[in-house]
C-alpha positions in Angstrom: 117.6 65.6 104.5 114.4 68.0 103.8 112.7 70.5 105.2 109.1 70.5 105.0 106.8 73.6 104.8 103.3 73.2 105.9 100.7 76.1 106.3 97.3 76.7 108.2 94.7 77.7 107.1 92.9 79.0 109.7 95.3 80.0 111.9 97.8 83.8 112.7 101.3 83.5 113.2 100.5 85.0 117.2 97.2 82.0 116.8 99.7 79.1 116.6 102.8 80.6 118.7 99.5 80.7 121.4 98.3 76.9 120.7 102.4 75.0 120.9 103.3 72.5 123.7 106.6 73.6 124.3 108.7 76.7 123.9 112.6 76.1 123.4 114.6 78.6 126.2 115.4 81.2 124.1 112.1 81.9 123.2 113.1 81.6 119.3 110.6 78.9 117.7 107.9 76.1 119.8 106.9 73.3 118.7 103.6 71.7 117.7 103.6 67.9 118.6 101.3 64.8 117.9 97.9 66.9 117.1 97.6 65.7 113.2 94.6 63.3 113.3 95.4 61.7 109.5 95.0 62.8 106.0 94.3 61.0 102.8 95.5 57.5 103.2 94.5 55.9 100.1 98.5 55.9 98.5 101.7 55.1 101.3 104.2 58.3 102.3 107.8 57.6 103.1 107.5 59.8 105.9 104.7 59.3 109.0 104.1 62.7 109.2 101.7 61.6 112.4 104.2 61.5 114.9 106.2 64.8 113.1 106.5 67.5 115.7 105.9 71.0 114.0 108.3 74.0 114.6 107.3 77.5 114.5 109.5 80.3 113.9 108.9 83.2 116.2 109.6 85.8 113.4 110.1 88.5 116.2 113.0 86.9 117.8 114.3 85.7 114.4 114.1 88.4 112.7 117.5 90.1 114.2 119.8 87.1 113.4 118.2 87.1 110.0 121.0 89.9 108.5 123.4 88.4 109.3 123.2 85.0 107.8 122.6 87.3 104.3 124.9 88.8 101.9 125.4 92.6 102.7 123.9 94.0 100.2 120.4 91.8 100.6 120.4 93.4 104.2 121.6 96.7 103.2 118.3 96.4 100.8 116.0 95.4 103.2 116.7 98.1 105.0 116.3 100.8 102.6 113.2 99.2 101.6 111.8 99.3 105.3 113.2 103.5 105.3 111.8 104.3 101.9 108.8 103.0 101.8 108.4 104.1 106.1 107.6 101.2 107.2 108.9 98.5 109.6 106.2 95.8 108.1 106.9 94.6 104.5 104.9 91.8 102.4 108.7 89.9 102.0 110.7 88.0 104.7 113.8 86.1 104.4 114.2 82.5 106.5 118.4 81.9 105.8 118.7 78.0 105.8 121.9 78.4 107.5 119.8 80.3 110.7 117.6 77.2 110.5 120.7 74.6 110.2 122.1 77.0 113.5 118.5 76.9 115.5 116.8 73.4 114.9 120.7 71.8 115.0 121.1 72.0 118.7 117.5 71.6 119.8 116.4 69.4 117.9 119.0 65.8 118.2 117.1 63.8 114.9 118.1 66.6 112.8 121.7 65.3 113.5 120.5 61.5 111.8 119.1 63.1 109.1 115.8 62.9 109.6 113.0 65.3 107.9 112.3 69.1 109.5 108.4 70.4 109.4 107.7 73.6 109.7 104.1 76.0 110.1 103.5 78.8 109.0 100.4 81.0 109.6 98.2 81.5 107.2 98.8 85.1 105.9 101.7 83.4 104.3 100.8 83.5 100.8 104.2 82.0 98.8 107.3 80.2 99.8 110.7 80.2 97.4 114.7 79.6 97.1 117.3 82.4 96.5 120.5 80.9 96.0 122.7 84.1 95.6 125.4 81.4 94.7 124.3 80.6 91.4 123.2 83.8 89.3 122.1 82.1 86.3 119.2 79.8 88.3 119.1 82.2 91.5 115.2 81.3 92.1 113.1 77.6 92.3 109.4 78.3 92.6 107.3 76.3 95.1 108.3 72.9 95.2 105.9 70.2 96.1 106.7 66.7 96.7 104.5 63.1 96.7 106.3 62.1 99.8 103.8 64.0 101.5 100.3 65.1 101.9 98.8 68.1 99.9 96.6 68.8 103.2 96.8 67.7 106.8 93.7 67.7 109.2 94.3 68.9 113.0 92.4 69.6 116.0 91.8 73.1 115.6 93.1 73.8 112.1 93.7 72.6 108.7 97.7 72.6 106.7 98.3 72.9 103.5 101.6 71.7 102.0 103.7 74.6 100.7 107.1 73.7 100.1 109.6 70.5 100.3 113.4 71.2 100.2 116.3 69.4 100.5 118.8 70.8 103.2 122.0 70.1 102.1 123.7 73.0 100.4 122.7 76.0 103.5 125.1 78.6 102.3 124.0 82.1 100.5 120.8 79.8 100.1 117.6 81.7 101.6 113.9 81.3 101.7 111.8 84.0 100.4 108.4 84.5 102.1 105.2 86.3 100.5 102.5 87.6 103.2 99.2 88.6 102.5 99.0 91.8 104.4 96.7 93.1 101.7 94.3 90.6 102.8 94.5 92.1 106.4 94.3 95.2 105.2 91.0 93.7 103.5 89.7 92.3 106.5 89.6 95.5 108.8 88.3 98.4 105.7 86.1 95.9 104.1 84.5 94.0 106.5 81.3 96.8 107.3 78.7 97.8 104.5 78.1 101.0 102.9 76.6 103.4 105.6 75.3 106.1 106.4 75.8 109.0 109.2 74.8 112.0 110.4 77.4 114.6 112.2 76.4 116.8 114.4 78.7 119.0 116.8 77.8 118.1 121.0 79.9 120.4 123.6 82.4 121.1 120.5 82.7 117.6 119.6 82.1 115.7 116.5 79.7 113.2 116.8 79.7 110.6 113.8 76.0 109.0 114.6 75.3 106.1 112.4 71.8 105.8 111.3 70.6 102.5 111.5 67.5 102.3 109.2 69.1 102.6 106.0 65.3 102.2 104.1 62.7 104.6 105.5 63.0 107.9 104.0 64.2 110.6 106.7 62.6 112.9 107.9 64.2 116.0 106.4 62.5 119.4 108.3 65.0 121.7 107.3 64.5 123.7 103.9 68.0 124.0 104.3 70.7 122.9 101.6 72.7 118.7 102.9 76.2 118.7 102.5 77.2 114.7 102.0 80.6 113.8 102.9 82.2 111.0 100.6 85.6 109.4 101.4 88.1 107.9 98.9 90.5 105.0 99.2 91.4 103.1 102.0 89.9 105.0 104.3 86.4 106.1 106.4 84.0 108.9 106.8 83.6 108.9 110.4 86.6 109.9 112.6 88.0 111.3 109.8 87.5 115.1 107.6 87.9 117.0 111.0 88.2 120.1 109.6 85.7 119.6 107.1 83.8 118.5 109.3 83.9 121.7 111.7 83.4 124.0 108.3 80.1 122.5 107.1 78.5 122.4 110.7 79.5 125.9 111.8 78.5 127.3 107.6 74.8 129.0 107.6 74.1 127.4 104.5 73.6 123.9 105.5 71.2 122.2 107.4 72.5 118.8 108.0 74.8 117.5 107.4 75.8 113.5 106.5 78.8 110.8 105.8 78.8 107.9 103.7 81.3 105.4 104.2 81.7 102.6 102.1 84.0 99.1 101.2 86.4 100.8 97.7 89.0 98.0 98.0 86.3 95.3 97.1 84.2 97.1 93.8 84.9 98.7 91.3 84.0 102.5 91.3 81.0 102.0 88.7 79.3 99.6 91.5 80.2 101.5 94.1 78.8 104.4 92.0 75.4 102.2 92.3 75.3 101.6 96.3 75.9 105.3 96.8 73.0 105.6 94.5 70.7 103.5 96.3 72.3 104.3 100.4 71.0 108.0 99.2 67.7 107.2 97.8 66.5 104.3 100.4 67.3 107.5 103.8 65.8 110.1 101.2 68.8 112.4 100.3 68.1 111.9 96.8 64.8 113.4 97.3 64.1 116.3 94.3 62.4 118.6 97.0 66.3 118.0 99.2 69.4 120.3 98.1 72.1 118.1 98.4 75.7 119.9 97.9 78.6 116.9 97.7 82.2 116.3 99.4 84.1 114.3 98.3 88.0 113.0 98.4 90.5 111.4 96.4 88.9 107.9 95.4 84.9 109.7 96.8 85.1 111.9 93.7 84.8 109.3 91.0 82.0 107.3 93.0 80.0 110.0 93.6 80.8 111.3 89.4 80.0 108.1 88.4 76.7 108.0 90.1 75.9 111.3 89.1 76.9 109.9 85.4 75.3 107.3 85.1 72.8 106.6 87.9 70.9 109.6 88.0 68.2 110.9 85.5 67.9 114.5 85.0 68.8 117.0 87.0 65.3 117.6 88.7 64.5 114.1 89.4 66.5 114.3 92.0 69.0 116.9 94.3 72.0 117.2 93.4 73.2 120.6 93.5 77.0 121.0 94.1 79.4 118.4 93.1 82.9 118.9 94.8 86.1 116.9 94.2 89.5 117.7 96.4 92.2 115.5 94.7 90.4 113.8 92.4 92.3 111.8 89.7 89.7 112.3 86.7 92.6 111.4 84.7 93.7 107.9 86.8 97.0 108.6 88.9 100.2 106.5 87.8 100.3 105.1 91.7 97.8 102.6 90.8 98.3 99.9 88.1 99.5 101.5 85.0 98.3 98.8 82.3 95.3 96.6 81.7 97.4 93.4 83.0 96.0 90.6 85.2 99.0 90.4 87.9 100.1 87.2 89.5 100.8 87.0 92.4 102.9 83.8 92.2 105.2 86.0 89.8 106.3 88.8 92.9 108.8 86.2 94.4 110.3 85.6 90.9 110.8 89.2 90.3 111.5 90.0 93.5 114.6 87.1 93.3 115.9 88.7 89.8 116.2 92.3 91.4 117.8 91.1 94.2 120.7 88.3 92.0 121.3 91.3 89.4 122.0 93.7 92.6 124.7 91.6 93.6 126.1 92.1 89.9 125.4 94.9 88.1 122.1 96.9 89.6 122.8 100.1 91.7 120.4 99.7 95.1 118.8 102.7 93.5 117.0 101.2 90.9 116.6 98.1 92.9 114.2 100.4 95.1 113.0 101.5 91.9 111.7 98.8 90.7 110.5 97.2 94.1 108.6 99.9 94.2 106.2 98.7 91.0 106.3 95.4 92.0 104.5 96.8 95.0 102.3 98.6 93.4 101.4 96.0 91.5 101.0 93.4 94.5 98.1 96.2 96.3 97.2 96.6 92.4 96.0 93.1 91.9 94.0 92.6 95.5 91.7 95.9 94.6 89.4 96.4 92.1 88.8 100.2 92.8 92.4 100.4 92.4 92.2 99.1 89.5 90.3 101.3 88.2 92.1 104.4 89.4 94.9 103.3 86.8 95.4 106.2 84.6 94.7 103.8 81.3 92.0 101.7 83.3 88.8 100.6 81.3 86.9 103.0 84.0 88.8 105.9 83.6 88.9 105.6 79.6 85.4 105.0 79.9 84.4 108.1 82.5 86.1 110.5 80.1 85.1 108.9 76.7 83.2 112.4 75.9 83.0 115.9 76.9 79.9 115.5 79.0 77.5 117.4 81.4 76.9 116.2 84.6 72.9 115.9 85.5 72.9 118.4 88.6 71.4 121.5 89.4 74.2 123.6 90.6 77.8 123.9 89.7 81.0 121.3 89.5 84.3 122.2 91.5 87.7 120.9 91.4 90.4 121.1 94.0 93.8 119.9 92.9 97.3 120.0 95.2 101.0 120.4 94.0 104.4 120.6 95.1 103.3 118.4 98.7 106.8 119.6 101.5 105.9 116.8 103.6 106.7 113.6 101.3 109.3 111.9 103.5 112.7 113.5 101.2 113.8 110.3 100.8 110.4 108.9 98.7 109.7 112.3 96.4 113.1 112.0 94.6 111.5 108.1 93.6 107.9 109.9 93.5 108.8 112.7 91.5 111.7 111.1 89.1 110.1 107.1 88.2 105.9 107.0 89.1 105.0 110.7 88.2 107.8 111.2 85.8 108.4 115.6 87.2 104.7 115.6 86.9 103.3 118.4 89.5 101.5 116.3 92.2 99.8 115.6 95.6 101.9 112.9 96.2 99.3 110.6 95.3 97.2 112.4 92.2 98.9 114.6 89.6 98.2 117.8 89.5 96.6 118.1 85.7 94.5 115.1 86.6 92.7 116.6 89.9 92.5 119.7 87.9 90.8 118.0 85.2 88.6 119.6 82.6 86.4 116.7 82.2 83.1 119.2 81.9 82.1 122.6 80.3 79.1 123.0 82.3 79.3 125.7 85.2 82.7 124.4 85.5 84.6 126.0 88.7 89.0 126.3 90.0 89.2 126.6 93.5 92.7 127.5 93.8 93.8 127.1 97.7 95.0 130.5 99.6 98.8 129.0 99.3 99.5 129.0 95.2 98.3 124.9 95.6 100.7 124.2 98.1 99.8 120.8 100.1 99.2 117.5 100.1 96.6 113.9 99.4 95.3 114.9 102.5 95.2 118.8 103.0 92.1 119.4 101.5 89.8 118.6 104.1 91.9 117.9 107.1 93.8 121.6 107.4 90.7 124.2 108.2 92.2 127.7 106.6 91.9 124.5 102.9 88.5 123.4 104.3 86.9 126.5 105.1 88.0 128.5 102.3 86.6 125.2 100.3 83.1 125.4 101.4 83.3 129.2 101.4 84.3 129.5 97.9 81.0 126.7 96.9 78.3 128.3 99.6 79.0 131.8 98.4 
């Protein structure tokens, strides 16, 4: 008997579950019946897939039973991962073979006769592999396919792709390891919007972010006062964020108008985003040399803005940029991003995870396992984000932008703000960050102190120290009122 896994190319877990024909009484799985219209029939298949039922697991219900069938040390590892990384959803999960046997044996009589079991997985599943905890020498089996089953199946509302075919005779201490591409889900949320410009206003004590609909006709700027522009960092937006900074800028008599710029940092590299920033500001008229523009950038936004200034703007008298303020910007990169210029292969993720778990049963401590897993997560996320790859300390971009000491093409000064000793970090995570990620360097939780304060230019260079000996976290620069007010006051006086 075999268990055959297919993956939907179109439907999520919720959509699959709602499109089913039958729910079992315990709500642990549903069945999709007789939806297969046909497939490539150029060669015969030993299994008549047309007449099979597809089981769809209810992950939320089944999850409570999963730990019961896993080795204790693996269950402990999963719980420790969720606690350490402060998340309820990890980018991987397990389905013990023993659990499938318990679920289907009574509900599906044909299983007792040795018939194949077909399981349908949602589109967010990236890989499916097997781990056998009884065999420390060969614990891992990669994606196994079989010519007995078609590679693709066409249903009325979706296409199915064959993922894995497994022998179902030995179920003790054997599990299926499933990785889900949660990065794609994040990218679909954060990355679906084009670059956009907002005018920030205050009405009845409320801050309004008003998107400028027409981006190609220059704005009519009649106020002779300088303009302030906010540029966000990684996995963020300008709209709805930085309330303290917006309040400080709108209250400051120095500025006549305040704008915010939002972009998709995870879809493109920093150089491309810097060019897009230049184009947006130029089309809107904000780079007109008759204007005066101060840029307040956070984190990655500082490198995007610096890339624009350093590589896309001409002499200072040809544009409007006066002061350039970077807060928590990794000018020398950050170890949170990928450390090397290697291309990460997502298929290797389950293989490395299987190695960690099997060594955990033999001679690896739980702390070591969590540290190794943290590095896997880092590589996993970095692989899917070119903007994050550019933030690596040895990335091509960081080496390129810091190739020589430069003079920025601006009319005013550069201001650098960096914090350290972030006391708000989860006390479980902080030792891991301090020792294993930042190698005992001072940091704000994301960026090393010596990177955010890196002196990359000699001309008109300023350091803004905080009111609390530079103690703070990566989100404290522009989100805490006293910090934002101090930064704006320092720049504008």
